[in-house]
N, C-alpha and C positions, 0 to 999 in steps of 0.2 A: 630665033633670038635665044641666047643662053639664059638660064635661070638667074645667073648673077647680074646680067645686064638688065633683065626685067625688074629685079629687086632694086637695083640702083635707080632705075627710071621712076619706079613707084615711090621710093624714098625721096628722091629729088623733087618730084611733083608735090608730095605731101609737105616737105619742108618749105618749098616756095610759097605754099598757101598759108603758112603761119604768119601771124602778126610779128612785128619786130621784137616785142617783148617776149612772146612765146618762143620765137627762134633763139633769142638771147638765152632764155632759160634752158632750152634744149642744148645749145652750144656749151653753156657753162656746166651743165650736168654731165655731158659727154666728156668734156675736158677733165673735170674732176674725177670722173670714173676711170678715165684712162690713166691718170697719174696714180690713183689708188691701186689699180690692177698691176701696173708696172712695179710699184713699190712692194706689193705682196709677192710678185714673182721674184724679186731680188731678196726677199726675206725681211723687208723692213715695213713698218706701218707708217706710211707717209700721210697721215690723216690731215695734219695742219697744212702741208703743202698741197694736198688735193683740194681742200676747202678754199685755200688762197687762190689756186688756179681757177676754180669754178667761179669765185666772186669776181676775179679780174676779167675773165672772159665774158661773164654776164655784163659787167659794167661797161667794158669797151664796146660790146655789141649794142647795148642800150643807147649809149651816147653817140657813137659814130655810125653804127649800122653798116660796117664795111663788107660784110658777107652777103647782104641782101641786095640783089640787083634792083636798080631803080628804073622807072618807066619814062625817063626823060628823053 
């Protein structure tokens, strides 16, 4: 098994073990960080956009929980 596949599997297992709010916080932080990094690479500081994206992703995941599989 390649190291990338092992890293993916370990990360996936860890993320599936998080509560819905913890997962939402992780998702929001990663989305906001992604927007901020892309903004810095283009030479802009997209701090407000990054914070907005983080809050929106956090809120959507907390309310709807679309990315967490259910055991139904």
